[in-house]
mmCIF file as Biopython writes it, N, C-alpha, C and O atoms, coordinates in Angstrom:
data_model
#
loop_
_atom_site.group_PDB
_atom_site.id
_atom_site.type_symbol
_atom_site.label_atom_id
_atom_site.label_alt_id
_atom_site.label_comp_id
_atom_site.label_asym_id
_atom_site.label_entity_id
_atom_site.label_seq_id
_atom_site.pdbx_PDB_ins_code
_atom_site.Cartn_x
_atom_site.Cartn_y
_atom_site.Cartn_z
_atom_site.occupancy
_atom_site.B_iso_or_equiv
_atom_site.auth_seq_id
_atom_site.auth_asym_id
_atom_site.pdbx_PDB_model_num
ATOM 1   N N  . MET A ? 1  ? 17.357 60.925 -153.988 1.0 0.0 1  A 1 
ATOM 2   C CA . MET A ? 1  ? 17.530 62.159 -153.260 1.0 0.0 1  A 1 
ATOM 3   C C  . MET A ? 1  ? 16.412 63.160 -153.537 1.0 0.0 1  A 1 
ATOM 4   O O  . MET A ? 1  ? 15.837 63.714 -152.600 1.0 0.0 1  A 1 
ATOM 5   N N  . PHE A ? 2  ? 16.098 63.398 -154.805 1.0 0.0 2  A 1 
ATOM 6   C CA . PHE A ? 2  ? 15.101 64.398 -155.184 1.0 0.0 2  A 1 
ATOM 7   C C  . PHE A ? 2  ? 13.983 63.753 -155.994 1.0 0.0 2  A 1 
ATOM 8   O O  . PHE A ? 2  ? 14.224 62.809 -156.746 1.0 0.0 2  A 1 
ATOM 9   N N  . ALA A ? 3  ? 12.778 64.255 -155.844 1.0 0.0 3  A 1 
ATOM 10  C CA . ALA A ? 3  ? 11.661 63.825 -156.700 1.0 0.0 3  A 1 
ATOM 11  C C  . ALA A ? 3  ? 11.656 64.729 -157.932 1.0 0.0 3  A 1 
ATOM 12  O O  . ALA A ? 3  ? 10.784 65.585 -158.089 1.0 0.0 3  A 1 
ATOM 13  N N  . THR A ? 4  ? 12.633 64.525 -158.788 1.0 0.0 4  A 1 
ATOM 14  C CA . THR A ? 4  ? 12.758 65.321 -160.005 1.0 0.0 4  A 1 
ATOM 15  C C  . THR A ? 4  ? 11.745 64.847 -161.042 1.0 0.0 4  A 1 
ATOM 16  O O  . THR A ? 4  ? 11.116 63.802 -160.872 1.0 0.0 4  A 1 
ATOM 17  N N  . ILE A ? 5  ? 11.596 65.606 -162.096 1.0 0.0 5  A 1 
ATOM 18  C CA . ILE A ? 5  ? 10.688 65.194 -163.170 1.0 0.0 5  A 1 
ATOM 19  C C  . ILE A ? 5  ? 11.114 63.852 -163.758 1.0 0.0 5  A 1 
ATOM 20  O O  . ILE A ? 5  ? 10.243 63.013 -163.990 1.0 0.0 5  A 1 
ATOM 21  N N  . PRO A ? 6  ? 12.412 63.593 -164.017 1.0 0.0 6  A 1 
ATOM 22  C CA . PRO A ? 6  ? 12.786 62.260 -164.504 1.0 0.0 6  A 1 
ATOM 23  C C  . PRO A ? 6  ? 12.447 61.137 -163.509 1.0 0.0 6  A 1 
ATOM 24  O O  . PRO A ? 6  ? 12.046 60.049 -163.921 1.0 0.0 6  A 1 
ATOM 25  N N  . VAL A ? 7  ? 12.606 61.395 -162.217 1.0 0.0 7  A 1 
ATOM 26  C CA . VAL A ? 7  ? 12.248 60.390 -161.207 1.0 0.0 7  A 1 
ATOM 27  C C  . VAL A ? 7  ? 10.738 60.151 -161.221 1.0 0.0 7  A 1 
ATOM 28  O O  . VAL A ? 7  ? 10.289 59.009 -161.130 1.0 0.0 7  A 1 
ATOM 29  N N  . ILE A ? 8  ? 9.967  61.213 -161.334 1.0 0.0 8  A 1 
ATOM 30  C CA . ILE A ? 8  ? 8.508  61.069 -161.395 1.0 0.0 8  A 1 
ATOM 31  C C  . ILE A ? 8  ? 8.120  60.268 -162.632 1.0 0.0 8  A 1 
ATOM 32  O O  . ILE A ? 8  ? 7.250  59.400 -162.556 1.0 0.0 8  A 1 
ATOM 33  N N  . ARG A ? 9  ? 8.748  60.546 -163.760 1.0 0.0 9  A 1 
ATOM 34  C CA . ARG A ? 9  ? 8.457  59.786 -164.991 1.0 0.0 9  A 1 
ATOM 35  C C  . ARG A ? 9  ? 8.793  58.310 -164.822 1.0 0.0 9  A 1 
ATOM 36  O O  . ARG A ? 9  ? 8.056  57.450 -165.304 1.0 0.0 9  A 1 
ATOM 37  N N  . LYS A ? 10 ? 9.900  58.007 -164.143 1.0 0.0 10 A 1 
ATOM 38  C CA . LYS A ? 10 ? 10.253 56.600 -163.890 1.0 0.0 10 A 1 
ATOM 39  C C  . LYS A ? 10 ? 9.218  55.933 -162.999 1.0 0.0 10 A 1 
ATOM 40  O O  . LYS A ? 10 ? 8.880  54.767 -163.204 1.0 0.0 10 A 1 
ATOM 41  N N  . ALA A ? 11 ? 8.714  56.662 -162.012 1.0 0.0 11 A 1 
ATOM 42  C CA . ALA A ? 11 ? 7.660  56.115 -161.151 1.0 0.0 11 A 1 
ATOM 43  C C  . ALA A ? 11 ? 6.410  55.820 -161.970 1.0 0.0 11 A 1 
ATOM 44  O O  . ALA A ? 11 ? 5.769  54.786 -161.781 1.0 0.0 11 A 1 
ATOM 45  N N  . ILE A ? 12 ? 6.065  56.721 -162.873 1.0 0.0 12 A 1 
ATOM 46  C CA . ILE A ? 12 ? 4.901  56.508 -163.737 1.0 0.0 12 A 1 
ATOM 47  C C  . ILE A ? 12 ? 5.106  55.265 -164.598 1.0 0.0 12 A 1 
ATOM 48  O O  . ILE A ? 12 ? 4.210  54.428 -164.708 1.0 0.0 12 A 1 
ATOM 49  N N  . GLU A ? 13 ? 6.287  55.144 -165.209 1.0 0.0 13 A 1 
ATOM 50  C CA . GLU A ? 13 ? 6.597  53.972 -166.043 1.0 0.0 13 A 1 
ATOM 51  C C  . GLU A ? 13 ? 6.510  52.680 -165.245 1.0 0.0 13 A 1 
ATOM 52  O O  . GLU A ? 13 ? 6.075  51.652 -165.765 1.0 0.0 13 A 1 
ATOM 53  N N  . ALA A ? 14 ? 6.925  52.731 -163.982 1.0 0.0 14 A 1 
ATOM 54  C CA . ALA A ? 14 ? 6.915  51.545 -163.121 1.0 0.0 14 A 1 
ATOM 55  C C  . ALA A ? 14 ? 5.550  51.308 -162.483 1.0 0.0 14 A 1 
ATOM 56  O O  . ALA A ? 14 ? 5.361  50.339 -161.747 1.0 0.0 14 A 1 
ATOM 57  N N  . LYS A ? 15 ? 4.602  52.194 -162.769 1.0 0.0 15 A 1 
ATOM 58  C CA . LYS A ? 15 ? 3.261  52.126 -162.183 1.0 0.0 15 A 1 
ATOM 59  C C  . LYS A ? 15 ? 3.316  52.229 -160.653 1.0 0.0 15 A 1 
ATOM 60  O O  . LYS A ? 15 ? 2.511  51.630 -159.940 1.0 0.0 15 A 1 
ATOM 61  N N  . ALA A ? 16 ? 4.288  53.006 -160.179 1.0 0.0 16 A 1 
ATOM 62  C CA . ALA A ? 16 ? 4.442  53.254 -158.743 1.0 0.0 16 A 1 
ATOM 63  C C  . ALA A ? 16 ? 3.640  54.497 -158.368 1.0 0.0 16 A 1 
ATOM 64  O O  . ALA A ? 16 ? 3.448  55.396 -159.187 1.0 0.0 16 A 1 
ATOM 65  N N  . ASN A ? 17 ? 3.176  54.535 -157.125 1.0 0.0 17 A 1 
ATOM 66  C CA . ASN A ? 17 ? 2.416  55.702 -156.679 1.0 0.0 17 A 1 
ATOM 67  C C  . ASN A ? 17 ? 3.020  56.342 -155.433 1.0 0.0 17 A 1 
ATOM 68  O O  . ASN A ? 17 ? 2.364  57.134 -154.757 1.0 0.0 17 A 1 
ATOM 69  N N  . PHE A ? 18 ? 4.274  55.996 -155.130 1.0 0.0 18 A 1 
ATOM 70  C CA . PHE A ? 18 ? 4.913  56.495 -153.912 1.0 0.0 18 A 1 
ATOM 71  C C  . PHE A ? 18 ? 6.393  56.695 -154.185 1.0 0.0 18 A 1 
ATOM 72  O O  . PHE A ? 18 ? 7.070  55.778 -154.651 1.0 0.0 18 A 1 
ATOM 73  N N  . ILE A ? 19 ? 6.897  57.886 -153.898 1.0 0.0 19 A 1 
ATOM 74  C CA . ILE A ? 19 ? 8.316  58.193 -154.049 1.0 0.0 19 A 1 
ATOM 75  C C  . ILE A ? 19 ? 8.846  58.603 -152.685 1.0 0.0 19 A 1 
ATOM 76  O O  . ILE A ? 19 ? 8.262  59.453 -152.013 1.0 0.0 19 A 1 
ATOM 77  N N  . ILE A ? 20 ? 9.953  57.995 -152.280 1.0 0.0 20 A 1 
ATOM 78  C CA . ILE A ? 20 ? 10.643 58.401 -151.058 1.0 0.0 20 A 1 
ATOM 79  C C  . ILE A ? 20 ? 11.825 59.265 -151.487 1.0 0.0 20 A 1 
ATOM 80  O O  . ILE A ? 20 ? 12.686 58.822 -152.248 1.0 0.0 20 A 1 
ATOM 81  N N  . ALA A ? 21 ? 11.858 60.496 -150.994 1.0 0.0 21 A 1 
ATOM 82  C CA . ALA A ? 21 ? 12.913 61.429 -151.360 1.0 0.0 21 A 1 
ATOM 83  C C  . ALA A ? 21 ? 13.566 61.983 -150.101 1.0 0.0 21 A 1 
ATOM 84  O O  . ALA A ? 21 ? 12.975 61.975 -149.021 1.0 0.0 21 A 1 
ATOM 85  N N  . HIS A ? 22 ? 14.771 62.455 -150.258 1.0 0.0 22 A 1 
ATOM 86  C CA . HIS A ? 22 ? 15.475 63.059 -149.133 1.0 0.0 22 A 1 
ATOM 87  C C  . HIS A ? 22 ? 15.279 64.575 -149.113 1.0 0.0 22 A 1 
ATOM 88  O O  . HIS A ? 22 ? 15.129 65.174 -148.049 1.0 0.0 22 A 1 
ATOM 89  N N  . GLU A ? 23 ? 15.280 65.172 -150.266 1.0 0.0 23 A 1 
ATOM 90  C CA . GLU A ? 23 ? 15.180 66.628 -150.369 1.0 0.0 23 A 1 
ATOM 91  C C  . GLU A ? 23 ? 13.752 67.042 -150.739 1.0 0.0 23 A 1 
ATOM 92  O O  . GLU A ? 23 ? 12.953 66.202 -151.152 1.0 0.0 23 A 1 
ATOM 93  N N  . PRO A ? 24 ? 13.430 68.330 -150.591 1.0 0.0 24 A 1 
ATOM 94  C CA . PRO A ? 24 ? 12.063 68.784 -150.855 1.0 0.0 24 A 1 
ATOM 95  C C  . PRO A ? 24 ? 11.666 68.627 -152.322 1.0 0.0 24 A 1 
ATOM 96  O O  . PRO A ? 24 ? 12.510 68.635 -153.218 1.0 0.0 24 A 1 
ATOM 97  N N  . THR A ? 25 ? 10.389 68.486 -152.536 1.0 0.0 25 A 1 
ATOM 98  C CA . THR A ? 25 ? 9.852  68.312 -153.879 1.0 0.0 25 A 1 
ATOM 99  C C  . THR A ? 25 ? 9.871  69.620 -154.659 1.0 0.0 25 A 1 
ATOM 100 O O  . THR A ? 25 ? 10.113 69.626 -155.866 1.0 0.0 25 A 1 
ATOM 101 N N  . PHE A ? 26 ? 9.616  70.729 -153.968 1.0 0.0 26 A 1 
ATOM 102 C CA . PHE A ? 26 ? 9.458  72.008 -154.654 1.0 0.0 26 A 1 
ATOM 103 C C  . PHE A ? 26 ? 10.436 73.069 -154.174 1.0 0.0 26 A 1 
ATOM 104 O O  . PHE A ? 26 ? 10.039 74.196 -153.878 1.0 0.0 26 A 1 
ATOM 105 N N  . TYR A ? 27 ? 11.712 72.712 -154.096 1.0 0.0 27 A 1 
ATOM 106 C CA . TYR A ? 27 ? 12.823 73.664 -154.112 1.0 0.0 27 A 1 
ATOM 107 C C  . TYR A ? 27 ? 13.110 74.465 -152.858 1.0 0.0 27 A 1 
ATOM 108 O O  . TYR A ? 27 ? 14.018 75.297 -152.875 1.0 0.0 27 A 1 
ATOM 109 N N  . ASN A ? 28 ? 12.386 74.256 -151.777 1.0 0.0 28 A 1 
ATOM 110 C CA . ASN A ? 28 ? 12.768 74.940 -150.545 1.0 0.0 28 A 1 
ATOM 111 C C  . ASN A ? 28 ? 12.441 74.040 -149.361 1.0 0.0 28 A 1 
ATOM 112 O O  . ASN A ? 28 ? 11.653 73.102 -149.486 1.0 0.0 28 A 1 
ATOM 113 N N  . HIS A ? 29 ? 13.035 74.320 -148.233 1.0 0.0 29 A 1 
ATOM 114 C CA . HIS A ? 29 ? 12.984 73.408 -147.088 1.0 0.0 29 A 1 
ATOM 115 C C  . HIS A ? 29 ? 11.568 73.056 -146.648 1.0 0.0 29 A 1 
ATOM 116 O O  . HIS A ? 29 ? 11.299 71.904 -146.306 1.0 0.0 29 A 1 
ATOM 117 N N  . GLN A ? 30 ? 10.678 74.007 -146.651 1.0 0.0 30 A 1 
ATOM 118 C CA . GLN A ? 30 ? 9.308  73.758 -146.186 1.0 0.0 30 A 1 
ATOM 119 C C  . GLN A ? 30 ? 8.356  73.391 -147.318 1.0 0.0 30 A 1 
ATOM 120 O O  . GLN A ? 30 ? 7.162  73.211 -147.076 1.0 0.0 30 A 1 
ATOM 121 N N  . ASP A ? 31 ? 8.851  73.277 -148.540 1.0 0.0 31 A 1 
ATOM 122 C CA . ASP A ? 31 ? 8.020  72.999 -149.717 1.0 0.0 31 A 1 
ATOM 123 C C  . ASP A ? 31 ? 6.902  74.022 -149.887 1.0 0.0 31 A 1 
ATOM 124 O O  . ASP A ? 31 ? 5.802  73.686 -150.325 1.0 0.0 31 A 1 
ATOM 125 N N  . ASP A ? 32 ? 7.194  75.270 -149.536 1.0 0.0 32 A 1 
ATOM 126 C CA . ASP A ? 32 ? 6.240  76.360 -149.765 1.0 0.0 32 A 1 
ATOM 127 C C  . ASP A ? 32 ? 6.174  76.611 -151.269 1.0 0.0 32 A 1 
ATOM 128 O O  . ASP A ? 32 ? 7.199  76.859 -151.904 1.0 0.0 32 A 1 
ATOM 129 N N  . THR A ? 33 ? 4.979  76.546 -151.837 1.0 0.0 33 A 1 
ATOM 130 C CA . THR A ? 33 ? 4.839  76.678 -153.286 1.0 0.0 33 A 1 
ATOM 131 C C  . THR A ? 33 ? 4.106  77.941 -153.721 1.0 0.0 33 A 1 
ATOM 132 O O  . THR A ? 33 ? 3.883  78.135 -154.916 1.0 0.0 33 A 1 
ATOM 133 N N  . ASP A ? 34 ? 3.730  78.801 -152.787 1.0 0.0 34 A 1 
ATOM 134 C CA . ASP A ? 34 ? 3.001  80.018 -153.165 1.0 0.0 34 A 1 
ATOM 135 C C  . ASP A ? 34 ? 3.764  80.837 -154.208 1.0 0.0 34 A 1 
ATOM 136 O O  . ASP A ? 34 ? 3.166  81.358 -155.150 1.0 0.0 34 A 1 
ATOM 137 N N  . TRP A ? 35 ? 5.042  80.945 -154.043 1.0 0.0 35 A 1 
ATOM 138 C CA . TRP A ? 35 ? 5.863  81.748 -154.948 1.0 0.0 35 A 1 
ATOM 139 C C  . TRP A ? 35 ? 6.025  81.104 -156.321 1.0 0.0 35 A 1 
ATOM 140 O O  . TRP A ? 35 ? 6.524  81.739 -157.250 1.0 0.0 35 A 1 
ATOM 141 N N  . LEU A ? 36 ? 5.604  79.840 -156.455 1.0 0.0 36 A 1 
ATOM 142 C CA . LEU A ? 36 ? 5.754  79.108 -157.715 1.0 0.0 36 A 1 
ATOM 143 C C  . LEU A ? 36 ? 4.458  78.952 -158.499 1.0 0.0 36 A 1 
ATOM 144 O O  . LEU A ? 36 ? 4.465  78.362 -159.580 1.0 0.0 36 A 1 
ATOM 145 N N  . LYS A ? 37 ? 3.354  79.461 -157.986 1.0 0.0 37 A 1 
ATOM 146 C CA . LYS A ? 37 ? 2.057  79.131 -158.586 1.0 0.0 37 A 1 
ATOM 147 C C  . LYS A ? 37 ? 1.953  79.497 -160.061 1.0 0.0 37 A 1 
ATOM 148 O O  . LYS A ? 37 ? 1.152  78.892 -160.773 1.0 0.0 37 A 1 
ATOM 149 N N  . ASN A ? 38 ? 2.724  80.458 -160.546 1.0 0.0 38 A 1 
ATOM 150 C CA . ASN A ? 38 ? 2.693  80.829 -161.963 1.0 0.0 38 A 1 
ATOM 151 C C  . ASN A ? 38 ? 3.863  80.263 -162.761 1.0 0.0 38 A 1 
ATOM 152 O O  . ASN A ? 38 ? 4.027  80.576 -163.940 1.0 0.0 38 A 1 
ATOM 153 N N  . ASP A ? 39 ? 4.667  79.436 -162.118 1.0 0.0 39 A 1 
ATOM 154 C CA . ASP A ? 39 ? 5.841  78.859 -162.765 1.0 0.0 39 A 1 
ATOM 155 C C  . ASP A ? 39 ? 5.439  77.614 -163.557 1.0 0.0 39 A 1 
ATOM 156 O O  . ASP A ? 39 ? 4.823  76.701 -163.007 1.0 0.0 39 A 1 
ATOM 157 N N  . LYS A ? 40 ? 5.781  77.573 -164.831 1.0 0.0 40 A 1 
ATOM 158 C CA . LYS A ? 40 ? 5.372  76.463 -165.710 1.0 0.0 40 A 1 
ATOM 159 C C  . LYS A ? 40 ? 6.003  75.131 -165.297 1.0 0.0 40 A 1 
ATOM 160 O O  . LYS A ? 40 ? 5.360  74.087 -165.406 1.0 0.0 40 A 1 
ATOM 161 N N  . VAL A ? 41 ? 7.243  75.153 -164.828 1.0 0.0 41 A 1 
ATOM 162 C CA . VAL A ? 41 ? 7.893  73.909 -164.403 1.0 0.0 41 A 1 
ATOM 163 C C  . VAL A ? 41 ? 7.201  73.355 -163.165 1.0 0.0 41 A 1 
ATOM 164 O O  . VAL A ? 41 ? 6.928  72.157 -163.086 1.0 0.0 41 A 1 
ATOM 165 N N  . TYR A ? 42 ? 6.919  74.226 -162.199 1.0 0.0 42 A 1 
ATOM 166 C CA . TYR A ? 42 ? 6.179  73.795 -161.009 1.0 0.0 42 A 1 
ATOM 167 C C  . TYR A ? 42 ? 4.822  73.221 -161.394 1.0 0.0 42 A 1 
ATOM 168 O O  . TYR A ? 42 ? 4.442  72.153 -160.915 1.0 0.0 42 A 1 
ATOM 169 N N  . GLN A ? 43 ? 4.097  73.915 -162.249 1.0 0.0 43 A 1 
ATOM 170 C CA . GLN A ? 43 ? 2.769  73.452 -162.656 1.0 0.0 43 A 1 
ATOM 171 C C  . GLN A ? 43 ? 2.846  72.079 -163.317 1.0 0.0 43 A 1 
ATOM 172 O O  . GLN A ? 43 ? 2.012  71.211 -163.056 1.0 0.0 43 A 1 
ATOM 173 N N  . TYR A ? 44 ? 3.841  71.886 -164.168 1.0 0.0 44 A 1 
ATOM 174 C CA . TYR A ? 44 ? 4.009  70.599 -164.853 1.0 0.0 44 A 1 
ATOM 175 C C  . TYR A ? 44 ? 4.326  69.485 -163.858 1.0 0.0 44 A 1 
ATOM 176 O O  . TYR A ? 44 ? 3.732  68.408 -163.905 1.0 0.0 44 A 1 
ATOM 177 N N  . LYS A ? 45 ? 5.259  69.755 -162.966 1.0 0.0 45 A 1 
ATOM 178 C CA . LYS A ? 45 ? 5.669  68.753 -161.978 1.0 0.0 45 A 1 
ATOM 179 C C  . LYS A ? 45 ? 4.515  68.405 -161.040 1.0 0.0 45 A 1 
ATOM 180 O O  . LYS A ? 45 ? 4.278  67.231 -160.759 1.0 0.0 45 A 1 
ATOM 181 N N  . ALA A ? 46 ? 3.807  69.405 -160.561 1.0 0.0 46 A 1 
ATOM 182 C CA . ALA A ? 46 ? 2.660  69.171 -159.680 1.0 0.0 46 A 1 
ATOM 183 C C  . ALA A ? 46 ? 1.573  68.382 -160.402 1.0 0.0 46 A 1 
ATOM 184 O O  . ALA A ? 46 ? 0.949  67.499 -159.812 1.0 0.0 46 A 1 
ATOM 185 N N  . ALA A ? 47 ? 1.345  68.696 -161.671 1.0 0.0 47 A 1 
ATOM 186 C CA . ALA A ? 47 ? 0.334  67.972 -162.451 1.0 0.0 47 A 1 
ATOM 187 C C  . ALA A ? 47 ? 0.746  66.521 -162.669 1.0 0.0 47 A 1 
ATOM 188 O O  . ALA A ? 47 ? -0.098 65.627 -162.596 1.0 0.0 47 A 1 
ATOM 189 N N  . LEU A ? 48 ? 2.026  66.267 -162.934 1.0 0.0 48 A 1 
ATOM 190 C CA . LEU A ? 48 ? 2.501  64.884 -163.081 1.0 0.0 48 A 1 
ATOM 191 C C  . LEU A ? 48 ? 2.183  64.072 -161.827 1.0 0.0 48 A 1 
ATOM 192 O O  . LEU A ? 48 ? 1.696  62.945 -161.913 1.0 0.0 48 A 1 
ATOM 193 N N  . LEU A ? 49 ? 2.463  64.652 -160.672 1.0 0.0 49 A 1 
ATOM 194 C CA . LEU A ? 49 ? 2.196  63.958 -159.413 1.0 0.0 49 A 1 
ATOM 195 C C  . LEU A ? 49 ? 0.699  63.744 -159.211 1.0 0.0 49 A 1 
ATOM 196 O O  . LEU A ? 49 ? 0.260  62.638 -158.898 1.0 0.0 49 A 1 
ATOM 197 N N  . LYS A ? 50 ? -0.074 64.799 -159.389 1.0 0.0 50 A 1 
ATOM 198 C CA . LYS A ? 50 ? -1.522 64.715 -159.154 1.0 0.0 50 A 1 
ATOM 199 C C  . LYS A ? 50 ? -2.201 63.785 -160.155 1.0 0.0 50 A 1 
ATOM 200 O O  . LYS A ? 50 ? -2.983 62.919 -159.764 1.0 0.0 50 A 1 
ATOM 201 N N  . ASP A ? 51 ? -1.910 63.958 -161.425 1.0 0.0 51 A 1 
ATOM 202 C CA . ASP A ? 51 ? -2.581 63.181 -162.470 1.0 0.0 51 A 1 
ATOM 203 C C  . ASP A ? 51 ? -2.265 61.694 -162.395 1.0 0.0 51 A 1 
ATOM 204 O O  . ASP A ? 51 ? -3.029 60.864 -162.889 1.0 0.0 51 A 1 
ATOM 205 N N  . ASN A ? 52 ? -1.132 61.362 -161.774 1.0 0.0 52 A 1 
ATOM 206 C CA . ASN A ? 52 ? -0.727 59.962 -161.666 1.0 0.0 52 A 1 
ATOM 207 C C  . ASN A ? 52 ? -0.850 59.431 -160.243 1.0 0.0 52 A 1 
ATOM 208 O O  . ASN A ? 52 ? -0.351 58.352 -159.925 1.0 0.0 52 A 1 
ATOM 209 N N  . ASN A ? 53 ? -1.525 60.207 -159.388 1.0 0.0 53 A 1 
ATOM 210 C CA . ASN A ? 53 ? -1.786 59.799 -157.999 1.0 0.0 53 A 1 
ATOM 211 C C  . ASN A ? 53 ? -0.517 59.368 -157.271 1.0 0.0 53 A 1 
ATOM 212 O O  . ASN A ? 53 ? -0.491 58.334 -156.603 1.0 0.0 53 A 1 
ATOM 213 N N  . ILE A ? 54 ? 0.528  60.168 -157.410 1.0 0.0 54 A 1 
ATOM 214 C CA . ILE A ? 54 ? 1.809  59.851 -156.784 1.0 0.0 54 A 1 
ATOM 215 C C  . ILE A ? 54 ? 1.998  60.719 -155.544 1.0 0.0 54 A 1 
ATOM 216 O O  . ILE A ? 54 ? 1.841  61.939 -155.589 1.0 0.0 54 A 1 
ATOM 217 N N  . THR A ? 55 ? 2.333  60.069 -154.449 1.0 0.0 55 A 1 
ATOM 218 C CA . THR A ? 55 ? 2.656  60.743 -153.200 1.0 0.0 55 A 1 
ATOM 219 C C  . THR A ? 55 ? 4.167  60.763 -153.032 1.0 0.0 55 A 1 
ATOM 220 O O  . THR A ? 55 ? 4.840  59.768 -153.304 1.0 0.0 55 A 1 
ATOM 221 N N  . VAL A ? 56 ? 4.699  61.890 -152.585 1.0 0.0 56 A 1 
ATOM 222 C CA . VAL A ? 56 ? 6.124  61.993 -152.280 1.0 0.0 56 A 1 
ATOM 223 C C  . VAL A ? 56 ? 6.262  62.122 -150.770 1.0 0.0 56 A 1 
ATOM 224 O O  . VAL A ? 56 ? 5.697  63.025 -150.153 1.0 0.0 56 A 1 
ATOM 225 N N  . TRP A ? 57 ? 7.027  61.200 -150.186 1.0 0.0 57 A 1 
ATOM 226 C CA . TRP A ? 57 ? 7.325  61.261 -148.757 1.0 0.0 57 A 1 
ATOM 227 C C  . TRP A ? 57 ? 8.766  61.721 -148.611 1.0 0.0 57 A 1 
ATOM 228 O O  . TRP A ? 57 ? 9.683  61.096 -149.143 1.0 0.0 57 A 1 
ATOM 229 N N  . ARG A ? 58 ? 8.955  62.799 -147.900 1.0 0.0 58 A 1 
ATOM 230 C CA . ARG A ? 58 ? 10.286 63.346 -147.699 1.0 0.0 58 A 1 
ATOM 231 C C  . ARG A ? 58 ? 10.828 62.871 -146.359 1.0 0.0 58 A 1 
ATOM 232 O O  . ARG A ? 58 ? 10.302 63.223 -145.303 1.0 0.0 58 A 1 
ATOM 233 N N  . ASN A ? 59 ? 11.876 62.076 -146.414 1.0 0.0 59 A 1 
ATOM 234 C CA . ASN A ? 59 ? 12.531 61.559 -145.217 1.0 0.0 59 A 1 
ATOM 235 C C  . ASN A ? 59 ? 13.856 62.307 -145.056 1.0 0.0 59 A 1 
ATOM 236 O O  . ASN A ? 59 ? 14.912 61.802 -145.436 1.0 0.0 59 A 1 
ATOM 237 N N  . HIS A ? 60 ? 13.791 63.491 -144.500 1.0 0.0 60 A 1 
ATOM 238 C CA . HIS A ? 60 ? 14.986 64.325 -144.396 1.0 0.0 60 A 1 
ATOM 239 C C  . HIS A ? 60 ? 15.492 64.449 -142.969 1.0 0.0 60 A 1 
ATOM 240 O O  . HIS A ? 60 ? 16.576 63.957 -142.652 1.0 0.0 60 A 1 
ATOM 241 N N  . ASP A ? 61 ? 14.730 65.094 -142.112 1.0 0.0 61 A 1 
ATOM 242 C CA . ASP A ? 61 ? 15.222 65.393 -140.771 1.0 0.0 61 A 1 
ATOM 243 C C  . ASP A ? 61 ? 15.389 64.142 -139.921 1.0 0.0 61 A 1 
ATOM 244 O O  . ASP A ? 61 ? 16.332 64.045 -139.136 1.0 0.0 61 A 1 
ATOM 245 N N  . TYR A ? 62 ? 14.479 63.185 -140.071 1.0 0.0 62 A 1 
ATOM 246 C CA . TYR A ? 62 ? 14.555 61.965 -139.266 1.0 0.0 62 A 1 
ATOM 247 C C  . TYR A ? 62 ? 15.874 61.235 -139.506 1.0 0.0 62 A 1 
ATOM 248 O O  . TYR A ? 62 ? 16.543 60.828 -138.556 1.0 0.0 62 A 1 
ATOM 249 N N  . ILE A ? 63 ? 16.238 61.073 -140.752 1.0 0.0 63 A 1 
ATOM 250 C CA . ILE A ? 63 ? 17.464 60.331 -141.052 1.0 0.0 63 A 1 
ATOM 251 C C  . ILE A ? 63 ? 18.698 61.060 -140.520 1.0 0.0 63 A 1 
ATOM 252 O O  . ILE A ? 63 ? 19.694 60.424 -140.174 1.0 0.0 63 A 1 
ATOM 253 N N  . HIS A ? 64 ? 18.636 62.388 -140.456 1.0 0.0 64 A 1 
ATOM 254 C CA . HIS A ? 64 ? 19.759 63.164 -139.927 1.0 0.0 64 A 1 
ATOM 255 C C  . HIS A ? 64 ? 19.799 63.159 -138.397 1.0 0.0 64 A 1 
ATOM 256 O O  . HIS A ? 64 ? 20.773 63.628 -137.809 1.0 0.0 64 A 1 
ATOM 257 N N  . SER A ? 65 ? 18.770 62.644 -137.753 1.0 0.0 65 A 1 
ATOM 258 C CA . SER A ? 65 ? 18.745 62.625 -136.288 1.0 0.0 65 A 1 
ATOM 259 C C  . SER A ? 65 ? 19.540 61.457 -135.708 1.0 0.0 65 A 1 
ATOM 260 O O  . SER A ? 65 ? 19.736 61.386 -134.494 1.0 0.0 65 A 1 
ATOM 261 N N  . HIS A ? 66 ? 19.992 60.556 -136.551 1.0 0.0 66 A 1 
ATOM 262 C CA . HIS A ? 66 ? 20.744 59.384 -136.089 1.0 0.0 66 A 1 
ATOM 263 C C  . HIS A ? 66 ? 22.236 59.692 -135.995 1.0 0.0 66 A 1 
ATOM 264 O O  . HIS A ? 66 ? 22.750 60.603 -136.645 1.0 0.0 66 A 1 
ATOM 265 N N  . ASN A ? 67 ? 22.903 58.908 -135.171 1.0 0.0 67 A 1 
ATOM 266 C CA . ASN A ? 67 ? 24.342 59.023 -135.035 1.0 0.0 67 A 1 
ATOM 267 C C  . ASN A ? 67 ? 24.947 57.638 -135.218 1.0 0.0 67 A 1 
ATOM 268 O O  . ASN A ? 67 ? 24.717 56.769 -134.377 1.0 0.0 67 A 1 
ATOM 269 N N  . PRO A ? 68 ? 25.709 57.394 -136.279 1.0 0.0 68 A 1 
ATOM 270 C CA . PRO A ? 68 ? 26.120 58.380 -137.276 1.0 0.0 68 A 1 
ATOM 271 C C  . PRO A ? 68 ? 24.960 58.782 -138.176 1.0 0.0 68 A 1 
ATOM 272 O O  . PRO A ? 68 ? 23.962 58.072 -138.299 1.0 0.0 68 A 1 
ATOM 273 N N  . ASP A ? 69 ? 25.121 59.934 -138.796 1.0 0.0 69 A 1 
ATOM 274 C CA . ASP A ? 69 ? 24.099 60.508 -139.681 1.0 0.0 69 A 1 
ATOM 275 C C  . ASP A ? 69 ? 23.735 59.518 -140.779 1.0 0.0 69 A 1 
ATOM 276 O O  . ASP A ? 69 ? 24.595 58.999 -141.491 1.0 0.0 69 A 1 
ATOM 277 N N  . GLY A ? 70 ? 22.402 59.266 -140.896 1.0 0.0 70 A 1 
ATOM 278 C CA . GLY A ? 70 ? 21.738 58.470 -141.910 1.0 0.0 70 A 1 
ATOM 279 C C  . GLY A ? 70 ? 22.578 57.601 -142.725 1.0 0.0 70 A 1 
ATOM 280 O O  . GLY A ? 70 ? 22.073 56.900 -143.602 1.0 0.0 70 A 1 
#
């Protein structure tokens, strides 16, 4: 569901570089991070993704467009 820090760590352990998540990576619907730029947790999480070349793909709205829902 979420690309949490524990999920990112598991991806690193598995040598994976791609996470499929349902919810946003950075706490709001549009993944706007301007308000988080000085937040230590955001900085750590963003660095984990960048330093380990991990991409997060958010599959949220598409799955909800089906009937029945996803």
